[in-house]
A tleap script that builds the chain and sets N, CA, C and O, in Angstrom:
source leaprc.protein.ff14SB
mol = sequence {
  NSER ALA PRO PRO SER PHE ALA THR GLY MET
  ARG GLN ARG LYS GLN GLN GLN GLN ASN GLN
  PRO ARG SER ASN ILE GLN ILE ASP SER GLY
  GLY ASN GLU ASP ASN ASP TYR GLU ASN LYS
  TYR ASN LYS SER HIE ASP ASN ASN ALA PRO
  SER THR GLN GLN GLN ILE SER LEU ARG ARG
  GLU LYS ARG ALA THR HIE SER ARG THR GLN
  GLN ALA ARG LEU ALA GLU LYS SER ILE ALA
  GLU LEU GLY VAL MET PHE THR LYS MET SER
  SER LEU ILE SER GLN GLN GLY GLU MET LEU
  GLU ARG ILE GLU ASP ASP VAL GLU ALA ALA
  GLY GLY ASP VAL ASP ALA GLY HIE ASP GLU
  LEU VAL LYS VAL TYR GLY MET THR LYS GLY
  ASN ARG GLY LEU ILE LEU CLYS
}
set mol.1.N position { 14.688 65.698 -96.676 }
set mol.1.CA position { 14.521 65.476 -98.106 }
set mol.1.C position { 13.510 64.364 -98.312 }
set mol.1.O position { 13.264 63.555 -97.417 }
set mol.2.N position { 12.918 64.334 -99.522 }
set mol.2.CA position { 11.866 63.358 -99.850 }
set mol.2.C position { 12.493 62.003 -100.133 }
set mol.2.O position { 13.627 61.923 -100.605 }
set mol.3.N position { 11.756 60.939 -99.846 }
set mol.3.CA position { 12.294 59.598 -100.138 }
set mol.3.C position { 12.477 59.424 -101.640 }
set mol.3.O position { 11.747 60.036 -102.420 }
set mol.4.N position { 13.438 58.599 -102.064 }
set mol.4.CA position { 13.680 58.416 -103.500 }
set mol.4.C position { 12.481 57.711 -104.155 }
set mol.4.O position { 11.807 56.898 -103.523 }
set mol.5.N position { 12.233 58.030 -105.407 }
set mol.5.CA position { 11.133 57.381 -106.129 }
set mol.5.C position { 11.527 55.942 -106.456 }
set mol.5.O position { 12.683 55.547 -106.303 }
set mol.6.N position { 10.561 55.187 -106.900 }
set mol.6.CA position { 10.804 53.776 -107.241 }
set mol.6.C position { 11.868 53.654 -108.326 }
set mol.6.O position { 12.783 52.838 -108.213 }
set mol.7.N position { 11.749 54.471 -109.386 }
set mol.7.CA position { 12.704 54.417 -110.491 }
set mol.7.C position { 14.107 54.790 -110.007 }
set mol.7.O position { 15.089 54.172 -110.418 }
set mol.8.N position { 14.203 55.796 -109.138 }
set mol.8.CA position { 15.504 56.217 -108.605 }
set mol.8.C position { 16.111 55.090 -107.783 }
set mol.8.O position { 17.310 54.828 -107.884 }
set mol.9.N position { 15.295 54.419 -106.967 }
set mol.9.CA position { 15.763 53.295 -106.156 }
set mol.9.C position { 16.281 52.162 -107.030 }
set mol.9.O position { 17.287 51.534 -106.699 }
set mol.10.N position { 15.607 51.895 -108.139 }
set mol.10.CA position { 16.026 50.833 -109.060 }
set mol.10.C position { 17.368 51.184 -109.683 }
set mol.10.O position { 18.244 50.325 -109.790 }
set mol.11.N position { 17.540 52.434 -110.093 }
set mol.11.CA position { 18.804 52.863 -110.694 }
set mol.11.C position { 19.953 52.718 -109.706 }
set mol.11.O position { 21.038 52.262 -110.065 }
set mol.12.N position { 19.707 53.112 -108.456 }
set mol.12.CA position { 20.744 53.012 -107.435 }
set mol.12.C position { 21.140 51.564 -107.205 }
set mol.12.O position { 22.327 51.272 -107.062 }
set mol.13.N position { 20.176 50.647 -107.165 }
set mol.13.CA position { 20.475 49.226 -106.962 }
set mol.13.C position { 21.290 48.672 -108.125 }
set mol.13.O position { 22.219 47.894 -107.909 }
set mol.14.N position { 20.954 49.063 -109.363 }
set mol.14.CA position { 21.715 48.611 -110.523 }
set mol.14.C position { 23.158 49.080 -110.433 }
set mol.14.O position { 24.083 48.314 -110.706 }
set mol.15.N position { 23.351 50.342 -110.051 }
set mol.15.CA position { 24.705 50.880 -109.941 }
set mol.15.C position { 25.491 50.148 -108.860 }
set mol.15.O position { 26.681 49.880 -109.027 }
set mol.16.N position { 24.824 49.823 -107.748 }
set mol.16.CA position { 25.508 49.108 -106.670 }
set mol.16.C position { 25.921 47.709 -107.155 }
set mol.16.O position { 27.020 47.242 -106.856 }
set mol.17.N position { 25.026 47.047 -107.907 }
set mol.17.CA position { 25.343 45.715 -108.405 }
set mol.17.C position { 26.511 45.762 -109.384 }
set mol.17.O position { 27.363 44.873 -109.380 }
set mol.18.N position { 26.555 46.794 -110.222 }
set mol.18.CA position { 27.635 46.913 -111.184 }
set mol.18.C position { 28.960 47.226 -110.499 }
set mol.18.O position { 30.010 46.792 -110.972 }
set mol.19.N position { 28.934 47.963 -109.405 }
set mol.19.CA position { 30.147 48.356 -108.689 }
set mol.19.C position { 30.693 47.227 -107.820 }
set mol.19.O position { 31.875 47.240 -107.477 }
set mol.20.N position { 29.851 46.241 -107.453 }
set mol.20.CA position { 30.311 45.150 -106.592 }
set mol.20.C position { 31.167 44.195 -107.404 }
set mol.20.O position { 30.900 43.957 -108.581 }
set mol.21.N position { 32.197 43.650 -106.770 }
set mol.21.CA position { 33.039 42.673 -107.488 }
set mol.21.C position { 32.253 41.403 -107.772 }
set mol.21.O position { 31.426 40.971 -106.968 }
set mol.22.N position { 32.527 40.813 -108.928 }
set mol.22.CA position { 31.855 39.582 -109.344 }
set mol.22.C position { 32.469 38.381 -108.627 }
set mol.22.O position { 33.690 38.291 -108.492 }
set mol.23.N position { 31.628 37.469 -108.175 }
set mol.23.CA position { 32.142 36.247 -107.555 }
set mol.23.C position { 31.957 35.087 -108.526 }
set mol.23.O position { 31.213 35.194 -109.501 }
set mol.24.N position { 32.626 34.002 -108.257 }
set mol.24.CA position { 32.523 32.803 -109.096 }
set mol.24.C position { 31.370 31.912 -108.666 }
set mol.24.O position { 31.166 30.848 -109.251 }
set mol.25.N position { 30.621 32.317 -107.670 }
set mol.25.CA position { 29.488 31.514 -107.197 }
set mol.25.C position { 28.320 31.715 -108.158 }
set mol.25.O position { 27.934 32.841 -108.472 }
set mol.26.N position { 27.771 30.598 -108.612 }
set mol.26.CA position { 26.624 30.676 -109.530 }
set mol.26.C position { 25.368 30.303 -108.764 }
set mol.26.O position { 25.352 29.339 -107.998 }
set mol.27.N position { 24.339 31.063 -108.976 }
set mol.27.CA position { 23.056 30.809 -108.326 }
set mol.27.C position { 22.227 29.939 -109.252 }
set mol.27.O position { 22.184 30.160 -110.462 }
set mol.28.N position { 21.570 28.948 -108.669 }
set mol.28.CA position { 20.726 28.028 -109.444 }
set mol.28.C position { 19.543 28.790 -110.018 }
set mol.28.O position { 18.734 29.349 -109.279 }
set mol.29.N position { 19.451 28.807 -111.330 }
set mol.29.CA position { 18.356 29.503 -111.989 }
set mol.29.C position { 17.232 28.559 -112.382 }
set mol.29.O position { 16.264 28.974 -113.018 }
set mol.30.N position { 17.354 27.301 -112.010 }
set mol.30.CA position { 16.303 26.340 -112.345 }
set mol.30.C position { 16.422 25.819 -113.755 }
set mol.30.O position { 15.517 25.139 -114.239 }
set mol.31.N position { 17.498 26.117 -114.417 }
set mol.31.CA position { 17.681 25.676 -115.801 }
set mol.31.C position { 18.354 24.326 -115.864 }
set mol.31.O position { 18.101 23.463 -115.024 }
set mol.32.N position { 19.201 24.137 -116.841 }
set mol.32.CA position { 19.870 22.863 -117.063 }
set mol.32.C position { 21.150 22.706 -116.264 }
set mol.32.O position { 21.845 21.701 -116.413 }
set mol.33.N position { 21.486 23.695 -115.400 }
set mol.33.CA position { 22.710 23.592 -114.627 }
set mol.33.C position { 22.673 22.358 -113.745 }
set mol.33.O position { 23.694 21.693 -113.574 }
set mol.34.N position { 21.505 22.039 -113.177 }
set mol.34.CA position { 21.384 20.845 -112.341 }
set mol.34.C position { 21.696 19.604 -113.149 }
set mol.34.O position { 22.384 18.696 -112.682 }
set mol.35.N position { 21.187 19.577 -114.350 }
set mol.35.CA position { 21.434 18.419 -115.198 }
set mol.35.C position { 22.916 18.305 -115.525 }
set mol.35.O position { 23.467 17.205 -115.551 }
set mol.36.N position { 23.567 19.447 -115.775 }
set mol.36.CA position { 25.004 19.426 -116.052 }
set mol.36.C position { 25.756 18.891 -114.843 }
set mol.36.O position { 26.661 18.068 -114.983 }
set mol.37.N position { 25.380 19.362 -113.645 }
set mol.37.CA position { 26.028 18.900 -112.433 }
set mol.37.C position { 25.817 17.399 -112.266 }
set mol.37.O position { 26.760 16.664 -111.971 }
set mol.38.N position { 24.553 16.936 -112.459 }
set mol.38.CA position { 24.269 15.506 -112.327 }
set mol.38.C position { 25.054 14.702 -113.347 }
set mol.38.O position { 25.594 13.644 -113.024 }
set mol.39.N position { 25.120 15.191 -114.568 }
set mol.39.CA position { 25.889 14.481 -115.591 }
set mol.39.C position { 27.357 14.376 -115.189 }
set mol.39.O position { 27.955 13.306 -115.310 }
set mol.40.N position { 27.952 15.489 -114.705 }
set mol.40.CA position { 29.355 15.471 -114.284 }
set mol.40.C position { 29.532 14.541 -113.094 }
set mol.40.O position { 30.497 13.780 -113.032 }
set mol.41.N position { 28.592 14.603 -112.143 }
set mol.41.CA position { 28.668 13.762 -110.956 }
set mol.41.C position { 28.586 12.288 -111.333 }
set mol.41.O position { 29.401 11.485 -110.879 }
set mol.42.N position { 27.619 11.931 -112.151 }
set mol.42.CA position { 27.450 10.534 -112.550 }
set mol.42.C position { 28.635 10.041 -113.377 }
set mol.42.O position { 29.059 8.896 -113.219 }
set mol.43.N position { 29.170 10.879 -114.248 }
set mol.43.CA position { 30.299 10.473 -115.081 }
set mol.43.C position { 31.543 10.236 -114.234 }
set mol.43.O position { 32.335 9.338 -114.518 }
set mol.44.N position { 31.707 11.048 -113.194 }
set mol.44.CA position { 32.900 10.908 -112.374 }
set mol.44.C position { 32.815 9.690 -111.468 }
set mol.44.O position { 33.848 9.158 -111.064 }
set mol.45.N position { 31.603 9.234 -111.137 }
set mol.45.CA position { 31.457 8.104 -110.234 }
set mol.45.C position { 31.378 6.767 -110.952 }
set mol.45.O position { 32.016 5.801 -110.533 }
set mol.46.N position { 30.603 6.699 -112.029 }
set mol.46.CA position { 30.408 5.408 -112.705 }
set mol.46.C position { 30.170 5.665 -114.179 }
set mol.46.O position { 29.133 6.211 -114.556 }
set mol.47.N position { 31.097 5.286 -114.994 }
set mol.47.CA position { 30.972 5.538 -116.429 }
set mol.47.C position { 30.004 4.564 -117.105 }
set mol.47.O position { 29.506 4.864 -118.190 }
set mol.48.N position { 29.726 3.417 -116.502 }
set mol.48.CA position { 28.850 2.416 -117.123 }
set mol.48.C position { 27.372 2.678 -116.852 }
set mol.48.O position { 26.536 2.327 -117.684 }
set mol.49.N position { 27.025 3.274 -115.734 }
set mol.49.CA position { 25.631 3.505 -115.371 }
set mol.49.C position { 25.110 4.751 -116.082 }
set mol.49.O position { 25.825 5.746 -116.198 }
set mol.50.N position { 23.857 4.696 -116.561 }
set mol.50.CA position { 23.295 5.890 -117.206 }
set mol.50.C position { 23.066 6.987 -116.170 }
set mol.50.O position { 22.800 6.707 -115.001 }
set mol.51.N position { 23.172 8.211 -116.605 }
set mol.51.CA position { 22.974 9.340 -115.709 }
set mol.51.C position { 21.498 9.445 -115.332 }
set mol.51.O position { 20.623 8.847 -115.958 }
set mol.52.N position { 21.265 10.216 -114.299 }
set mol.52.CA position { 19.893 10.421 -113.834 }
set mol.52.C position { 19.056 11.026 -114.961 }
set mol.52.O position { 17.917 10.615 -115.185 }
set mol.53.N position { 19.617 11.989 -115.658 }
set mol.53.CA position { 18.901 12.615 -116.765 }
set mol.53.C position { 18.584 11.594 -117.848 }
set mol.53.O position { 17.493 11.591 -118.419 }
set mol.54.N position { 19.561 10.724 -118.121 }
set mol.54.CA position { 19.323 9.683 -119.128 }
set mol.54.C position { 18.249 8.720 -118.655 }
set mol.54.O position { 17.408 8.286 -119.442 }
set mol.55.N position { 18.276 8.381 -117.357 }
set mol.55.CA position { 17.249 7.495 -116.809 }
set mol.55.C position { 15.873 8.129 -116.926 }
set mol.55.O position { 14.908 7.469 -117.313 }
set mol.56.N position { 15.784 9.401 -116.594 }
set mol.56.CA position { 14.509 10.118 -116.708 }
set mol.56.C position { 14.052 10.138 -118.153 }
set mol.56.O position { 12.884 9.894 -118.453 }
set mol.57.N position { 14.983 10.430 -119.043 }
set mol.57.CA position { 14.663 10.466 -120.468 }
set mol.57.C position { 14.205 9.094 -120.958 }
set mol.57.O position { 13.245 8.989 -121.722 }
set mol.58.N position { 14.897 8.043 -120.514 }
set mol.58.CA position { 14.509 6.689 -120.911 }
set mol.58.C position { 13.124 6.334 -120.383 }
set mol.58.O position { 12.321 5.720 -121.085 }
set mol.59.N position { 12.854 6.725 -119.140 }
set mol.59.CA position { 11.523 6.458 -118.566 }
set mol.59.C position { 10.444 7.187 -119.352 }
set mol.59.O position { 9.388 6.621 -119.634 }
set mol.60.N position { 10.705 8.439 -119.706 }
set mol.60.CA position { 9.724 9.207 -120.482 }
set mol.60.C position { 9.473 8.548 -121.837 }
set mol.60.O position { 8.332 8.426 -122.282 }
set mol.61.N position { 10.563 8.125 -122.483 }
set mol.61.CA position { 10.422 7.455 -123.785 }
set mol.61.C position { 9.658 6.153 -123.643 }
set mol.61.O position { 8.827 5.814 -124.486 }
set mol.62.N position { 9.945 5.421 -122.567 }
set mol.62.CA position { 9.262 4.150 -122.326 }
set mol.62.C position { 7.768 4.382 -122.104 }
set mol.62.O position { 6.930 3.666 -122.652 }
set mol.63.N position { 7.436 5.421 -121.272 }
set mol.63.CA position { 6.025 5.760 -121.040 }
set mol.63.C position { 5.341 6.177 -122.334 }
set mol.63.O position { 4.211 5.770 -122.605 }
set mol.64.N position { 6.027 6.988 -123.132 }
set mol.64.CA position { 5.441 7.451 -124.401 }
set mol.64.C position { 5.228 6.265 -125.336 }
set mol.64.O position { 4.193 6.169 -125.995 }
set mol.65.N position { 6.203 5.366 -125.395 }
set mol.65.CA position { 6.075 4.184 -126.245 }
set mol.65.C position { 4.925 3.310 -125.760 }
set mol.65.O position { 4.133 2.813 -126.561 }
set mol.66.N position { 4.839 3.126 -124.449 }
set mol.66.CA position { 3.752 2.326 -123.878 }
set mol.66.C position { 2.394 2.964 -124.192 }
set mol.66.O position { 1.436 2.277 -124.549 }
set mol.67.N position { 2.336 4.276 -124.052 }
set mol.67.CA position { 1.094 4.994 -124.346 }
set mol.67.C position { 0.700 4.829 -125.818 }
set mol.67.O position { -0.462 4.575 -126.136 }
set mol.68.N position { 1.693 4.979 -126.713 }
set mol.68.CA position { 1.402 4.806 -128.144 }
set mol.68.C position { 0.970 3.372 -128.445 }
set mol.68.O position { 0.092 3.143 -129.278 }
set mol.69.N position { 1.591 2.409 -127.762 }
set mol.69.CA position { 1.218 1.004 -127.958 }
set mol.69.C position { -0.219 0.781 -127.507 }
set mol.69.O position { -0.988 0.110 -128.195 }
set mol.70.N position { -0.585 1.335 -126.364 }
set mol.70.CA position { -1.962 1.200 -125.886 }
set mol.70.C position { -2.938 1.847 -126.857 }
set mol.70.O position { -3.998 1.285 -127.136 }
set mol.71.N position { -2.596 3.017 -127.372 }
set mol.71.CA position { -3.463 3.694 -128.328 }
set mol.71.C position { -3.596 2.881 -129.611 }
set mol.71.O position { -4.681 2.808 -130.188 }
set mol.72.N position { -2.508 2.271 -130.060 }
set mol.72.CA position { -2.560 1.443 -131.267 }
set mol.72.C position { -3.426 0.217 -131.032 }
set mol.72.O position { -4.204 -0.170 -131.904 }
set mol.73.N position { -3.299 -0.400 -129.857 }
set mol.73.CA position { -4.142 -1.566 -129.542 }
set mol.73.C position { -5.607 -1.177 -129.473 }
set mol.73.O position { -6.470 -1.912 -129.952 }
set mol.74.N position { -5.895 -0.024 -128.879 }
set mol.74.CA position { -7.267 0.459 -128.803 }
set mol.74.C position { -7.825 0.716 -130.201 }
set mol.74.O position { -8.972 0.374 -130.491 }
set mol.75.N position { -7.013 1.318 -131.059 }
set mol.75.CA position { -7.445 1.560 -132.439 }
set mol.75.C position { -7.676 0.241 -133.163 }
set mol.75.O position { -8.647 0.102 -133.907 }
set mol.76.N position { -6.786 -0.731 -132.946 }
set mol.76.CA position { -6.937 -2.047 -133.577 }
set mol.76.C position { -8.222 -2.721 -133.098 }
set mol.76.O position { -8.948 -3.321 -133.891 }
set mol.77.N position { -8.499 -2.620 -131.795 }
set mol.77.CA position { -9.720 -3.208 -131.237 }
set mol.77.C position { -10.960 -2.534 -131.834 }
set mol.77.O position { -11.933 -3.206 -132.177 }
set mol.78.N position { -10.918 -1.213 -131.954 }
set mol.78.CA position { -12.048 -0.468 -132.530 }
set mol.78.C position { -12.277 -0.869 -133.989 }
set mol.78.O position { -13.416 -1.033 -134.427 }
set mol.79.N position { -11.195 -1.022 -134.723 }
set mol.79.CA position { -11.312 -1.421 -136.135 }
set mol.79.C position { -11.885 -2.825 -136.230 }
set mol.79.O position { -12.713 -3.096 -137.100 }
set mol.80.N position { -11.453 -3.730 -135.343 }
set mol.80.CA position { -11.994 -5.092 -135.346 }
set mol.80.C position { -13.485 -5.078 -135.027 }
set mol.80.O position { -14.263 -5.805 -135.646 }
set mol.81.N position { -13.887 -4.244 -134.055 }
set mol.81.CA position { -15.309 -4.125 -133.719 }
set mol.81.C position { -16.102 -3.586 -134.912 }
set mol.81.O position { -17.207 -4.049 -135.195 }
set mol.82.N position { -15.531 -2.611 -135.599 }
set mol.82.CA position { -16.200 -2.081 -136.794 }
set mol.82.C position { -16.352 -3.168 -137.853 }
set mol.82.O position { -17.385 -3.251 -138.516 }
set mol.83.N position { -15.324 -4.002 -138.013 }
set mol.83.CA position { -15.392 -5.103 -138.976 }
set mol.83.C position { -16.529 -6.055 -138.642 }
set mol.83.O position { -17.273 -6.481 -139.526 }
set mol.84.N position { -16.663 -6.390 -137.353 }
set mol.84.CA position { -17.757 -7.272 -136.913 }
set mol.84.C position { -19.104 -6.608 -137.180 }
set mol.84.O position { -20.046 -7.249 -137.648 }
set mol.85.N position { -19.180 -5.314 -136.873 }
set mol.85.CA position { -20.443 -4.589 -137.101 }
set mol.85.C position { -20.802 -4.561 -138.581 }
set mol.85.O position { -21.965 -4.755 -138.934 }
set mol.86.N position { -19.827 -4.323 -139.449 }
set mol.86.CA position { -20.100 -4.300 -140.887 }
set mol.86.C position { -20.516 -5.677 -141.387 }
set mol.86.O position { -21.375 -5.786 -142.261 }
set mol.87.N position { -19.909 -6.733 -140.834 }
set mol.87.CA position { -20.293 -8.086 -141.229 }
set mol.87.C position { -21.740 -8.363 -140.831 }
set mol.87.O position { -22.514 -8.896 -141.626 }
set mol.88.N position { -22.105 -7.999 -139.600 }
set mol.88.CA position { -23.492 -8.184 -139.153 }
set mol.88.C position { -24.448 -7.363 -140.009 }
set mol.88.O position { -25.513 -7.841 -140.398 }
set mol.89.N position { -24.056 -6.114 -140.301 }
set mol.89.CA position { -24.907 -5.246 -141.119 }
set mol.89.C position { -25.098 -5.843 -142.507 }
set mol.89.O position { -26.205 -5.823 -143.046 }
set mol.90.N position { -24.040 -6.367 -143.080 }
set mol.90.CA position { -24.120 -6.995 -144.397 }
set mol.90.C position { -25.071 -8.182 -144.367 }
set mol.90.O position { -25.879 -8.365 -145.277 }
set mol.91.N position { -24.969 -8.984 -143.316 }
set mol.91.CA position { -25.844 -10.150 -143.170 }
set mol.91.C position { -27.307 -9.704 -143.045 }
set mol.91.O position { -28.191 -10.289 -143.672 }
set mol.92.N position { -27.559 -8.674 -142.242 }
set mol.92.CA position { -28.933 -8.172 -142.077 }
set mol.92.C position { -29.480 -7.627 -143.392 }
set mol.92.O position { -30.637 -7.869 -143.737 }
set mol.93.N position { -28.654 -6.898 -144.116 }
set mol.93.CA position { -29.100 -6.343 -145.402 }
set mol.93.C position { -29.424 -7.468 -146.372 }
set mol.93.O position { -30.412 -7.394 -147.102 }
set mol.94.N position { -28.599 -8.509 -146.385 }
set mol.94.CA position { -28.841 -9.660 -147.257 }
set mol.94.C position { -30.162 -10.347 -146.891 }
set mol.94.O position { -30.958 -10.685 -147.767 }
set mol.95.N position { -30.384 -10.547 -145.590 }
set mol.95.CA position { -31.628 -11.173 -145.134 }
set mol.95.C position { -32.835 -10.310 -145.501 }
set mol.95.O position { -33.860 -10.835 -145.937 }
set mol.96.N position { -32.723 -9.009 -145.332 }
set mol.96.CA position { -33.827 -8.117 -145.677 }
set mol.96.C position { -34.093 -8.133 -147.174 }
set mol.96.O position { -35.245 -8.054 -147.602 }
set mol.97.N position { -33.028 -8.236 -147.979 }
set mol.97.CA position { -33.204 -8.327 -149.432 }
set mol.97.C position { -33.986 -9.587 -149.804 }
set mol.97.O position { -34.864 -9.546 -150.665 }
set mol.98.N position { -33.662 -10.708 -149.152 }
set mol.98.CA position { -34.390 -11.951 -149.404 }
set mol.98.C position { -35.847 -11.819 -148.986 }
set mol.98.O position { -36.747 -12.279 -149.689 }
set mol.99.N position { -36.077 -11.182 -147.827 }
set mol.99.CA position { -37.458 -10.977 -147.364 }
set mol.99.C position { -38.229 -10.099 -148.343 }
set mol.99.O position { -39.394 -10.372 -148.633 }
set mol.100.N position { -37.593 -9.053 -148.853 }
set mol.100.CA position { -38.262 -8.171 -149.810 }
set mol.100.C position { -38.620 -8.936 -151.089 }
set mol.100.O position { -39.688 -8.723 -151.663 }
set mol.101.N position { -37.729 -9.821 -151.529 }
set mol.101.CA position { -38.029 -10.622 -152.717 }
set mol.101.C position { -39.227 -11.530 -152.461 }
set mol.101.O position { -40.094 -11.659 -153.325 }
set mol.102.N position { -39.289 -12.162 -151.288 }
set mol.102.CA position { -40.432 -13.014 -150.942 }
set mol.102.C position { -41.712 -12.195 -150.861 }
set mol.102.O position { -42.761 -12.626 -151.340 }
set mol.103.N position { -41.626 -11.017 -150.258 }
set mol.103.CA position { -42.814 -10.145 -150.162 }
set mol.103.C position { -43.272 -9.744 -151.557 }
set mol.103.O position { -44.468 -9.746 -151.851 }
set mol.104.N position { -42.318 -9.401 -152.410 }
set mol.104.CA position { -42.652 -9.022 -153.789 }
set mol.104.C position { -43.320 -10.186 -154.515 }
set mol.104.O position { -44.305 -9.988 -155.226 }
set mol.105.N position { -42.786 -11.415 -154.340 }
set mol.105.CA position { -43.403 -12.597 -154.958 }
set mol.105.C position { -44.818 -12.815 -154.419 }
set mol.105.O position { -45.741 -13.124 -155.172 }
set mol.106.N position { -44.970 -12.650 -153.105 }
set mol.106.CA position { -46.302 -12.832 -152.504 }
set mol.106.C position { -47.288 -11.778 -153.004 }
set mol.106.O position { -48.455 -12.087 -153.245 }
set mol.107.N position { -46.827 -10.534 -153.161 }
set mol.107.CA position { -47.703 -9.459 -153.657 }
set mol.107.C position { -48.100 -9.753 -155.106 }
set mol.107.O position { -49.258 -9.563 -155.479 }
set mol.108.N position { -47.146 -10.215 -155.927 }
set mol.108.CA position { -47.478 -10.560 -157.317 }
set mol.108.C position { -48.468 -11.719 -157.370 }
set mol.108.O position { -49.397 -11.713 -158.178 }
set mol.109.N position { -48.262 -12.735 -156.484 }
set mol.109.CA position { -49.199 -13.872 -156.440 }
set mol.109.C position { -50.580 -13.405 -155.988 }
set mol.109.O position { -51.592 -13.841 -156.536 }
set mol.110.N position { -50.627 -12.525 -154.998 }
set mol.110.CA position { -51.909 -11.999 -154.516 }
set mol.110.C position { -52.586 -11.191 -155.618 }
set mol.110.O position { -53.803 -11.275 -155.786 }
set mol.111.N position { -51.808 -10.407 -156.375 }
set mol.111.CA position { -52.383 -9.645 -157.495 }
set mol.111.C position { -52.971 -10.577 -158.535 }
set mol.111.O position { -54.051 -10.319 -159.067 }
set mol.112.N position { -52.253 -11.679 -158.832 }
set mol.112.CA position { -52.784 -12.673 -159.775 }
set mol.112.C position { -54.054 -13.306 -159.245 }
set mol.112.O position { -55.002 -13.512 -160.003 }
set mol.113.N position { -54.094 -13.621 -157.946 }
set mol.113.CA position { -55.301 -14.200 -157.346 }
set mol.113.C position { -56.467 -13.217 -157.380 }
set mol.113.O position { -57.606 -13.614 -157.626 }
set mol.114.N position { -56.192 -11.954 -157.138 }
set mol.114.CA position { -57.247 -10.927 -157.191 }
set mol.114.C position { -57.793 -10.829 -158.615 }
set mol.114.O position { -59.006 -10.747 -158.809 }
set mol.115.N position { -56.904 -10.836 -159.611 }
set mol.115.CA position { -57.350 -10.795 -161.013 }
set mol.115.C position { -58.192 -12.026 -161.348 }
set mol.115.O position { -59.230 -11.906 -161.998 }
set mol.116.N position { -57.750 -13.214 -160.907 }
set mol.116.CA position { -58.508 -14.443 -161.167 }
set mol.116.C position { -59.867 -14.378 -160.471 }
set mol.116.O position { -60.879 -14.770 -161.052 }
set mol.117.N position { -59.898 -13.884 -159.224 }
set mol.117.CA position { -61.165 -13.737 -158.498 }
set mol.117.C position { -62.093 -12.766 -159.222 }
set mol.117.O position { -63.300 -12.995 -159.297 }
set mol.118.N position { -61.531 -11.686 -159.752 }
set mol.118.CA position { -62.339 -10.709 -160.494 }
set mol.118.C position { -62.951 -11.357 -161.737 }
set mol.118.O position { -64.129 -11.172 -162.043 }
set mol.119.N position { -62.115 -12.120 -162.443 }
set mol.119.CA position { -62.609 -12.805 -163.634 }
set mol.119.C position { -63.745 -13.762 -163.279 }
set mol.119.O position { -64.733 -13.829 -164.011 }
set mol.120.N position { -63.631 -14.504 -162.178 }
set mol.120.CA position { -64.688 -15.421 -161.750 }
set mol.120.C position { -65.944 -14.661 -161.384 }
set mol.120.O position { -67.046 -15.101 -161.709 }
set mol.121.N position { -65.800 -13.530 -160.715 }
set mol.121.CA position { -66.970 -12.718 -160.364 }
set mol.121.C position { -67.676 -12.185 -161.611 }
set mol.121.O position { -68.904 -12.133 -161.666 }
set mol.122.N position { -66.888 -11.793 -162.602 }
set mol.122.CA position { -67.482 -11.303 -163.859 }
set mol.122.C position { -68.255 -12.444 -164.525 }
set mol.122.O position { -69.342 -12.216 -165.057 }
set mol.123.N position { -67.718 -13.663 -164.506 }
set mol.123.CA position { -68.413 -14.815 -165.091 }
set mol.123.C position { -69.720 -15.087 -164.370 }
set mol.123.O position { -70.758 -15.275 -165.003 }
set mol.124.N position { -69.669 -15.107 -163.037 }
set mol.124.CA position { -70.876 -15.379 -162.256 }
set mol.124.C position { -71.901 -14.281 -162.504 }
set mol.124.O position { -73.090 -14.573 -162.625 }
set mol.125.N position { -71.479 -13.056 -162.580 }
set mol.125.CA position { -72.395 -11.948 -162.840 }
set mol.125.C position { -73.053 -12.115 -164.209 }
set mol.125.O position { -74.253 -11.898 -164.375 }
set mol.126.N position { -72.231 -12.507 -165.181 }
set mol.126.CA position { -72.776 -12.709 -166.527 }
set mol.126.C position { -73.809 -13.839 -166.544 }
set mol.126.O position { -74.827 -13.737 -167.229 }
set mol.127.N position { -73.552 -14.910 -165.797 }
set mol.127.CA position { -74.493 -16.033 -165.783 }
set mol.127.C position { -75.773 -15.663 -165.041 }
set mol.127.O position { -76.863 -16.067 -165.446 }
set mol.128.N position { -75.652 -14.918 -163.988 }
set mol.128.CA position { -76.843 -14.589 -163.209 }
set mol.128.C position { -77.611 -13.398 -163.800 }
set mol.128.O position { -78.776 -13.197 -163.458 }
set mol.129.N position { -77.008 -12.636 -164.646 }
set mol.129.CA position { -77.650 -11.461 -165.231 }
set mol.129.C position { -78.868 -11.880 -166.078 }
set mol.129.O position { -79.931 -11.261 -166.017 }
set mol.130.N position { -78.684 -12.920 -166.846 }
set mol.130.CA position { -79.770 -13.372 -167.705 }
set mol.130.C position { -80.847 -14.136 -166.940 }
set mol.130.O position { -81.967 -14.254 -167.436 }
set mol.131.N position { -80.553 -14.648 -165.773 }
set mol.131.CA position { -81.514 -15.468 -165.014 }
set mol.131.C position { -82.128 -14.703 -163.852 }
set mol.131.O position { -82.567 -15.334 -162.890 }
set mol.132.N position { -82.180 -13.420 -163.890 }
set mol.132.CA position { -82.693 -12.647 -162.753 }
set mol.132.C position { -84.189 -12.933 -162.544 }
set mol.132.O position { -84.663 -13.009 -161.410 }
set mol.133.N position { -84.849 -13.073 -163.543 }
set mol.133.CA position { -86.274 -13.336 -163.396 }
set mol.133.C position { -86.526 -14.660 -162.699 }
set mol.133.O position { -87.450 -14.763 -161.891 }
set mol.134.N position { -85.733 -15.661 -162.990 }
set mol.134.CA position { -85.911 -16.959 -162.358 }
set mol.134.C position { -85.469 -16.923 -160.886 }
set mol.134.O position { -86.029 -17.609 -160.031 }
set mol.135.N position { -84.480 -16.127 -160.633 }
set mol.135.CA position { -83.952 -16.073 -159.273 }
set mol.135.C position { -84.980 -15.391 -158.375 }
set mol.135.O position { -85.139 -15.795 -157.223 }
set mol.136.N position { -85.662 -14.398 -158.851 }
set mol.136.CA position { -86.589 -13.647 -158.031 }
set mol.136.C position { -87.843 -14.460 -157.695 }
set mol.136.O position { -88.492 -14.180 -156.686 }
set mol.137.N position { -88.186 -15.412 -158.473 }
set mol.137.CA position { -89.400 -16.187 -158.208 }
set mol.137.C position { -89.206 -17.126 -157.122 }
set mol.137.O position { -90.129 -17.859 -156.767 }
savepdb mol mol.pdb
quit
């Protein structure tokens, strides 16, 4: 006869498992059973000491708290650096504003000097215009 198919083999195994008597032995499934055992073990030995699970949980909380504290300090340091940068920027902007005012005053003074120079040139031109004949001799 032909060998049983995969599906047939699976059905046969299920039937065999159902027909076998159940035992009280529990197989570790990797779940919380270990934690339950540790909790029972620790409680039966020392009621004052925290269980292994509690110790692990406390360590995790401590690490998380430490991490959050470090992140808060880093954020505080960054904010302080930004404050210093804004203060320096404000000072530079103020200094540049003063320089612009001085430049503007100097440009206005130079414009006034140019106008005064133009007026003097017009006067000299007017005086020499009538005396061209004398100048050429």
